[in-house]
C-alpha positions in Angstrom: 0.0 0.0 0.0 2.9 2.4 0.9 4.5 1.6 -2.5 1.2 2.2 -4.3 0.7 5.6 -2.8 4.3 6.5 -3.7 3.9 5.5 -7.3 0.6 7.4 -7.5 2.4 10.6 -6.1 5.2 10.2 -8.7 2.6 9.8 -11.5 0.8 13.0 -10.3 4.1 14.9 -10.3 4.9 13.6 -13.8 1.5 14.7 -15.1 1.8 18.0 -13.5 5.3 18.5 -14.9 4.1 17.5 -18.4 1.2 19.9 -18.2 3.3 22.7 -16.9 5.9 22.1 -19.7 3.1 22.1 -22.3 1.6 25.3 -20.9 5.1 26.9 -20.8 5.8 25.8 -24.4 2.4 27.0 -25.6 3.0 30.3 -23.8 6.4 30.6 -25.3 5.1 29.9 -28.8 2.4 32.6 -28.3 5.0 35.0 -27.0 7.2 34.3 -30.0 4.3 34.6 -32.4 3.3 37.9 -30.8 6.9 39.1 -31.0 7.1 38.1 -34.7 3.8 39.8 -35.5 5.0 42.9 -33.7 8.2 42.9 -35.8 6.8 41.8 -39.2 4.3 43.0 -41.7 1.3 40.7 -41.7 0.7 40.9 -45.5 4.2 40.2 -46.8 5.9 38.7 -43.8 8.7 41.2 -44.2 10.3 43.0 -41.2 8.3 46.1 -40.4 9.5 49.6 -39.4 10.2 48.7 -35.8 12.3 45.7 -36.7 14.1 47.7 -39.4 15.1 50.5 -37.1 16.7 48.0 -34.7 18.5 46.3 -37.6 19.8 49.6 -38.9 21.1 50.5 -35.4 23.1 47.3 -35.2 24.4 47.4 -38.8 25.5 51.1 -38.6 27.4 50.3 -35.4 29.1 47.4 -37.1 30.4 49.1 -40.2 34.1 48.4 -40.8 36.7 50.3 -42.9 36.1 49.5 -46.6 32.5 48.6 -46.1 29.4 50.5 -47.2 25.9 50.2 -45.7 23.4 51.3 -48.3 19.7 51.9 -47.6 17.3 52.2 -50.5 13.7 53.3 -50.0 11.5 51.9 -52.9 8.1 53.5 -53.6 5.8 51.9 -56.1 4.6 54.6 -58.5 0.8 54.6 -59.3 0.1 51.8 -56.7 -2.7 54.0 -55.3 -4.5 54.0 -58.6 -4.3 50.2 -58.8 -6.0 50.1 -55.4 -8.6 52.6 -56.3 -9.5 51.1 -59.6 -9.2 47.3 -59.0 -9.7 47.1 -55.2 -7.5 46.2 -52.2 -7.5 42.4 -53.0 -5.7 43.0 -56.3 -3.5 45.7 -54.6 -2.4 43.3 -51.9 -1.6 40.6 -54.5 0.5 43.1 -56.4 2.4 44.0 -53.3 3.2 40.4 -52.6 4.3 39.8 -56.2 6.5 43.0 -56.0 8.2 41.6 -52.9 9.0 38.4 -54.8 10.5 40.4 -57.6 12.6 42.7 -55.5 14.0 39.7 -53.6 15.3 38.3 -57.0 17.7 41.3 -57.1 19.1 40.9 -53.6 21.8 38.7 -52.0 21.6 36.4 -49.0 22.9 39.0 -46.6 20.6 41.8 -47.7 17.4 42.8 -45.9 14.1 43.8 -47.4 11.5 45.4 -45.1 8.1 47.1 -45.6 7.5 50.5 -44.0 3.8 50.4 -44.8 1.6 51.1 -47.8 3.7 50.7 -51.0 7.0 51.6 -49.5 9.8 49.1 -49.0 13.4 49.4 -47.7 16.5 47.6 -49.0 19.5 47.3 -46.6 22.8 46.2 -48.2 26.2 45.7 -46.6 28.7 46.0 -49.5 32.3 44.8 -49.4 34.5 45.4 -52.4 33.7 46.4 -55.9 31.6 43.3 -57.0 28.2 44.9 -56.2 27.0 48.5 -56.6 24.0 50.3 -55.3 23.3 51.6 -58.9 23.3 48.1 -60.3 20.9 46.7 -57.7 18.6 49.7 -58.0 18.4 49.3 -61.8 17.7 45.6 -61.5 14.8 46.4 -59.0 13.4 48.9 -61.4 13.6 46.6 -64.4 11.7 43.9 -62.4 9.0 46.2 -61.3 8.4 47.7 -64.8 7.4 44.3 -66.2 3.6 43.8 -66.3 1.9 42.3 -63.3 -0.9 39.8 -64.3 -3.3 39.6 -61.4 -6.9 38.5 -61.5 -7.0 38.7 -65.3 -5.7 42.3 -65.3 -2.3 43.3 -66.8 -1.1 46.0 -64.5 1.9 48.3 -65.0 3.7 50.2 -62.3 7.2 51.6 -61.9 9.3 52.6 -58.9 11.1 55.6 -57.4 14.1 54.8 -55.3 16.1 57.0 -53.0 19.5 55.8 -51.7 21.6 56.9 -48.7 24.9 55.3 -47.6 27.2 55.1 -44.6 30.8 54.6 -45.3 32.6 55.2 -48.6 34.1 58.4 -47.2 30.7 59.8 -46.1 30.4 61.1 -42.5 28.8 58.3 -40.4 25.2 58.8 -39.2 22.9 56.7 -37.1 20.4 54.3 -38.7 17.4 56.6 -38.2 19.1 59.4 -40.0 20.1 57.1 -42.8 16.5 56.0 -43.3 15.3 59.7 -43.2 17.8 60.5 -45.9 16.7 57.6 -48.1 13.1 58.8 -47.7 13.9 62.4 -48.5 15.9 61.3 -51.6 13.1 59.0 -52.8 10.8 62.1 -52.9 13.4 63.9 -54.9 13.2 61.0 -57.4 9.4 61.4 -57.5 9.7 65.1 -58.1 12.1 64.5 -60.9 9.5 62.5 -62.8 9.2 59.1 -61.1 10.6 55.8 -62.3 14.0 57.1 -61.3 16.7 56.7 -58.7 18.2 59.5 -56.7 21.2 59.5 -54.3 21.5 61.5 -51.1 23.9 64.5 -51.1 24.3 67.3 -48.6 22.5 69.7 -51.1 19.3 67.7 -50.4 19.5 68.7 -46.8 20.0 72.3 -47.9 17.1 72.0 -50.3 14.8 70.6 -47.6 15.7 73.5 -45.3 15.0 76.0 -48.1 11.6 74.4 -48.8 10.8 74.6 -45.2 11.7 78.3 -45.2 9.6 78.9 -48.3 6.7 76.9 -46.9 6.7 79.1 -43.8 6.9 82.3 -45.8 4.0 81.3 -48.0 1.9 80.2 -45.0 2.5 83.5 -43.4 1.5 85.4 -46.6 -1.7 83.4 -46.8 -2.6 84.0 -43.1 -1.8 87.7 -43.5 -3.8 88.1 -46.8 -0.8 89.0 -48.8 -1.7 87.0 -51.9 -2.5 88.8 -55.1 -3.4 88.0 -58.7 -1.9 89.5 -61.8 -3.2 88.8 -65.3 -1.4 88.1 -68.5 -3.2 88.5 -71.8 -3.4 85.7 -74.3 -3.6 87.1 -77.9 -5.4 85.4 -80.8 -3.7 86.0 -84.2 -5.9 83.8 -86.4 -7.8 80.5 -86.3 -11.5 81.1 -86.1 -11.0 84.8 -85.3 -11.1 87.0 -88.3 -9.4 89.8 -86.4 -6.7 89.7 -83.7 -8.0 89.9 -80.2 -7.6 89.0 -76.6 -10.0 86.0 -75.9 -8.8 85.3 -72.4 -6.1 86.1 -69.8 -4.2 83.9 -67.4 -4.5 84.6 -63.6 -1.1 84.4 -62.1 -0.3 84.2 -58.4 1.8 86.9 -56.7 3.0 87.1 -53.1 3.4 90.5 -51.5 6.4 90.0 -49.2 6.6 91.4 -45.7 9.0 94.1 -46.9 6.4 95.2 -49.6 8.2 93.6 -52.6 6.3 91.4 -55.0 7.3 87.7 -55.8 6.0 85.5 -58.5 4.6 82.0 -57.9 7.7 80.6 -59.6 9.8 81.6 -56.6 7.6 79.3 -54.5 7.3 76.5 -57.1 8.9 73.8 -54.8 6.1 74.2 -52.2 3.0 75.1 -54.2 1.8 71.5 -54.1 2.3 71.2 -50.4 -1.0 69.6 -49.1 -1.2 72.2 -46.3 -0.9 75.1 -48.7 -2.2 74.1 -52.1 -5.9 74.0 -51.2 -5.8 77.4 -49.5 -4.0 78.9 -52.5 -6.4 77.2 -54.9 -9.5 78.6 -53.1 -8.0 82.1 -53.1 -7.2 82.0 -56.9 -10.6 80.7 -57.9 -12.5 83.2 -55.8 -10.3 86.2 -56.8 -10.1 85.3 -60.5 -13.9 85.0 -60.9 -14.4 88.2 -58.9 -12.1 90.1 -61.3 -13.7 88.4 -64.4 -17.2 89.4 -63.1 -16.1 93.0 -62.5 -14.7 93.2 -66.0 -17.9 91.9 -67.5 -19.9 94.6 -65.7 -17.9 97.2 -67.6 -18.5 95.4 -70.9 -15.1 93.6 -71.1 -16.0 90.1 -72.2 -12.8 88.1 -71.5 -12.2 84.5 -70.5 -10.2 83.5 -67.4 -7.5 80.8 -67.2 -6.3 79.7 -63.7 -3.7 77.3 -62.5 -4.9 74.4 -60.3 -2.6 72.3 -58.2 -3.0 68.5 -58.9 -3.2 68.0 -55.1 -6.2 70.3 -54.9 -7.8 69.2 -58.1 -7.9 65.5 -57.1 -9.4 66.1 -53.7 -13.0 64.7 -53.4 -14.3 68.2 -52.4 -12.8 70.2 -55.3 -15.7 70.0 -57.7 -18.1 71.1 -55.0 -15.9 74.1 -54.1 -15.8 75.0 -57.8 -19.5 74.7 -58.1 -19.9 77.1 -55.1 -17.5 79.7 -56.5 -19.4 79.6 -59.8 -22.7 80.0 -58.0 -21.3 83.0 -56.1 -20.4 84.7 -59.5 -23.4 84.0 -61.7 -22.5 86.7 -64.2 -19.3 84.8 -65.2 -20.1 82.0 -67.7 -18.6 78.7 -66.7 -17.5 78.0 -70.3 -15.3 81.0 -70.1 -13.3 79.4 -67.2 -10.2 77.3 -68.1 -8.5 75.1 -65.4 -4.9 74.6 -66.2 -3.7 71.3 -64.9 0.1 70.6 -64.8 1.9 67.5 -63.7 4.8 69.4 -62.1 7.0 66.3 -62.8 4.6 63.8 -61.2 2.5 61.1 -62.8 -1.2 61.9 -62.2 -3.5 58.9 -61.7 -5.6 58.8 -64.9 -8.6 57.0 -63.4 -9.1 59.6 -60.6 -8.2 62.5 -63.0 -10.9 61.3 -65.5 -13.6 61.4 -62.8 -12.6 64.9 -61.7 -12.4 66.1 -65.3 -15.8 64.7 -66.1 -17.4 66.5 -63.1 -15.8 69.8 -64.2 -17.1 69.3 -67.8 -20.6 68.8 -66.4 -20.3 72.2 -64.8 -19.4 73.7 -68.2 -15.8 74.4 -67.2 -13.0 73.8 -69.7 -9.7 72.0 -69.0 -6.3 72.9 -70.3 -3.0 70.9 -70.0 -0.3 73.3 -68.9 3.5 73.0 -69.8 2.5 70.5 -72.5 5.5 68.4 -73.7 7.4 68.3 -70.4 5.2 66.0 -68.3 5.6 62.2 -68.1 2.0 61.3 -69.1 0.8 64.3 -71.0 -0.1 62.3 -74.1 -2.0 59.9 -71.9 -3.9 62.8 -70.5 -4.8 64.0 -74.0 -6.0 60.5 -74.8 -8.2 60.1 -71.8 -9.4 63.6 -70.9 -11.7 65.9 -72.8 -9.1 68.6 -72.9 -9.9 71.7 -75.0 -6.5 73.5 -74.8 -2.9 72.5 -74.8 -0.3 75.0 -73.6 3.0 74.5 -75.4 5.7 74.9 -72.8 7.8 78.0 -73.0 11.1 76.0 -72.9 10.4 74.9 -76.5 9.0 78.2 -77.8 11.9 80.3 -76.6 14.6 78.2 -78.4 12.7 77.0 -81.5 14.4 79.5 -83.8 17.9 78.4 -82.7 17.3 74.7 -82.1 15.8 72.7 -85.0 14.7 69.9 -82.6 12.6 72.3 -80.6 11.1 73.8 -83.8 10.2 70.2 -84.8 8.6 69.6 -81.4 6.6 72.8 -81.5 5.4 72.0 -85.0 4.4 68.5 -84.0 2.4 69.7 -81.0 0.7 72.4 -83.1 -0.2 69.9 -85.8 -1.4 67.4 -83.2 -3.7 70.0 -81.6 -5.2 70.7 -85.1 -5.9 67.1 -85.7 -7.5 66.7 -82.3 -9.6 69.8 -82.9 -8.4 71.6 -79.8 -6.6 74.9 -79.4 -2.9 75.3 -78.8 -1.5 78.2 -76.7 2.2 79.0 -77.1 3.8 80.2 -73.9 7.0 82.1 -73.6 6.6 84.2 -76.9 9.2 86.9 -76.8 9.8 88.0 -80.4 7.8 88.8 -83.5 9.7 86.2 -85.4 8.5 83.5 -82.9 4.9 84.8 -83.3 5.2 84.7 -87.1 6.4 81.1 -87.1 3.9 80.0 -84.6 1.0 81.5 -86.6 2.4 79.8 -89.7 2.4 76.5 -87.8 -1.3 77.0 -86.9 -0.7 77.9 -83.3 -2.7 81.1 -83.2 -3.0 81.9 -79.5 0.2 83.5 -78.0 1.3 84.4 -74.5 4.6 85.7 -73.2 6.6 88.8 -72.4 6.8 89.6 -76.1 3.0 90.0 -76.0 2.5 91.5 -72.5 3.8 91.1 -69.0 1.5 90.1 -66.2 -0.2 93.1 -64.7 -2.8 94.2 -62.1 -6.4 93.9 -63.0 -7.0 97.6 -63.8 -3.8 97.8 -65.9 -4.8 94.6 -67.8 -8.2 96.0 -68.7 -6.7 99.2 -70.1 -4.1 97.1 -72.0 -6.8 94.9 -73.6 -8.8 98.0 -74.6 -5.9 99.3 -76.6 -3.9 96.1 -77.4 -3.6 96.9 -81.1 -1.5 100.0 -80.2 0.8 97.9 -78.1 1.1 95.2 -80.8 0.9 96.9 -84.2 2.7 94.0 -85.8 -0.1 91.5 -85.0 -1.9 92.2 -88.3 1.3 91.4 -90.2 1.5 88.1 -88.3 -2.1 87.3 -89.4 -1.2 88.0 -93.0 -0.9 84.9 -95.1 1.2 86.8 -97.6 4.4 86.4 -95.6 6.4 83.4 -96.8 7.6 81.7 -93.6 9.8 78.9 -94.7 10.5 76.3 -91.9 13.4 74.9 -93.9 15.1 78.3 -93.7 14.3 78.6 -89.9 15.7 75.2 -89.3 18.8 76.0 -91.3 19.4 79.1 -89.3 19.0 77.1 -86.1 21.7 74.6 -87.2 23.9 77.6 -88.0 23.3 79.0 -84.5 24.5 75.8 -82.9 27.6 75.7 -85.1 28.5 79.3 -84.1 28.1 78.5 -80.4 30.5 75.6 -80.8 33.0 77.8 -82.6 32.8 80.5 -80.0 33.5 78.0 -77.2 36.3 76.5 -79.3 34.9 73.0 -79.7 34.4 72.3 -83.4 34.9 68.6 -84.3 37.8 67.8 -86.7 35.4 66.9 -89.5 33.4 70.1 -89.0 36.6 72.2 -89.0 37.6 70.6 -92.3 34.2 71.4 -93.8 34.2 75.0 -92.6 37.7 75.7 -94.1 36.5 74.7 -97.6 36.1 77.7 -99.9 32.5 76.7 -100.8 31.5 76.0 -97.2 28.8 78.8 -97.3 27.1 77.5 -100.4 27.2 73.9 -99.1 25.6 74.9 -95.7 21.9 74.3 -95.1 21.2 78.0 -95.4 23.3 78.2 -98.6 21.3 75.4 -100.2 18.1 77.1 -99.2 19.2 80.3 -100.9 19.9 78.4 -104.1 17.0 75.9 -104.3 14.0 77.1 -102.2 10.9 78.1 -104.2 10.3 80.7 -101.5 13.2 82.8 -102.7 11.4 83.6 -106.0 8.9 85.7 -103.9 11.6 87.7 -102.2 12.8 91.0 -103.7 16.4 90.6 -105.1 17.6 93.4 -102.8 16.9 91.2 -99.8 18.3 88.0 -101.3 21.6 89.9 -102.2 21.7 91.2 -98.6 21.2 87.7 -97.2 23.8 86.2 -99.5 26.4 88.9 -98.7 25.9 88.6 -94.9 26.2 84.8 -95.2 29.3 84.8 -97.3 30.9 87.4 -94.9 30.2 85.2 -91.9 31.9 82.2 -93.5 34.9 84.2 -94.7 35.5 85.3 -91.1 35.0 81.7 -89.9 37.8 80.6 -92.2 40.1 83.4 -90.9 39.4 82.3 -87.3 40.0 78.6 -87.9 43.1 79.4 -89.9 44.6 81.3 -87.0 44.5 84.6 -88.9 42.0 86.2 -86.6 41.3 85.4 -82.9 38.0 87.4 -82.8 35.7 84.4 -82.2 33.2 86.6 -80.4 32.6 88.6 -83.6 31.1 85.5 -85.2 28.0 85.9 -83.1 27.6 89.5 -84.3 28.0 88.4 -87.9 25.6 85.5 -87.4 23.0 88.0 -86.0 23.3 90.0 -89.2 22.6 86.9 -91.3 19.6 86.1 -89.1 18.3 89.7 -89.5 18.8 89.5 -93.3 16.9 86.2 -93.5 13.9 87.5 -91.5 13.9 90.7 -93.5 13.9 88.6 -96.7 11.0 86.5 -95.6 9.0 89.5 -94.4 9.7 91.2 -97.7 8.1 88.3 -99.5 4.7 89.6 -98.3 5.4 93.3 -99.0 6.7 94.9 -102.2 8.4 97.5 -100.0 10.3 95.0 -98.0 9.3 95.8 -94.5 11.9 95.2 -91.9 11.1 92.8 -89.0 13.4 93.6 -86.1 13.3 91.3 -83.0 11.7 92.3 -79.8 14.2 92.2 -76.9 12.5 90.5 -73.9 13.6 88.9 -70.7 13.5 85.1 -70.7 12.1 84.9 -67.3 9.2 82.4 -66.9 6.4 83.0 -64.5 
């Protein structure tokens, strides 16, 4: 009996021990599971921000001489649009597939983490020259550009990557700072146009501080009611209009600084899309522009109004209702005389969301315009999907189209495209009458720029419009079809301009040098061939053709002297080239006038708003 009770006690102890062990193991598993969940992303299984920060702290402390710790922050471009259009289930599947693709580009010692949303972090410890940050980043971008086939949908995205490094001669920083730098640099890649990589440098810290300073200045100006609008006329020189006129103006933001000086919006360009500022600015511009337009109409001045709208503001759910209210508050201003200028500012706008907002604006009667056309990443896609009524050809092409044949071709292509689409094209940055003449010849008949008029206050603008023909007496000449604008001659002059610039800087190629030293170099040049063979020359009075020929031959004679070492006056080549250019434009203008009217250039600053 004594032995029986002893065995029973031992059995009870063993059972208790087993149960205690099982409870302890189960508790440990639950603790480990909770710890894993606290440190890892539930969707992808990757380390989360908390885990990443601890990892970076350890790795930055363990860097040895000759090693580099690289941190890359990867953001999936246009992922939000995928989520909005196809739903979160498809979006989650895309994220998991993206993780699998990024891992293909990494080595065993690398770490991939998810910060949240569509942001991922790569941590690489690099020893020696066998691997490079650039090569890994390019590989990731190539993988993410390939189509994702999910749920029967072929989805395309891209990625923006910002890199920051410790080591490689850089001043060491802690892990949190390294991550902040990678994040800041990734946004620089997005601002540059997306689907790009950027690398941290001290200037980015300076740029961030500068943006912070500008943001505060602009916020103060908004709070203290120091925002103003100036208006720049847009002149029509043809198209449906039988006579030149001013069909509309563009409202341009100005900031009255605390010292009383006036700053353009361009000086605040880097912060205009700040979420905390863009909506307040947008509301001010809409309200003030329609108030001015209504005031003009009460005096009999019927002019349309074009305003710039930040994409951040335009894509907010409440934007259309705000627009509806502003229009309701100004019933005398027709909605179809309001143009909203949408610009990408270097960022890809989500087409699906943009389409919905554009459709709602069209239902109100408001027109849409694509600003800075030709410089954005998805401008053609926007033309394809949106009912845009106006394209604004970017000033960067217009200003140089007479000296750069490629820019002339781009402007001609955009003008022709707008004609085929049945929409109007507005050329920004017009500074000379020659530019106006070429643009009108190309079918771009709405012109804007300092050569037309500078932005001005509302009262000044009204007075200018009332007497614009006195300010621009040459507009009627531009509208005349008699002038024989020859694009081949303009392109030839552009190529000659580039050649002269190379000579002035002392960098002609050996082959170019040989060609220019030939006695018949002038006649073999593009402009020389035009003078001999163009049908246009038959419409030009001989006086002007002789003047053009003499100026052209004189330029090439001096080029031969310079290249032969007989004359060191390279700077004089620019003066002689300007004489050739003047003679060419005089000849083309003379083709439409028996008297041979001169056509001097307007001198205008090349400052964009």
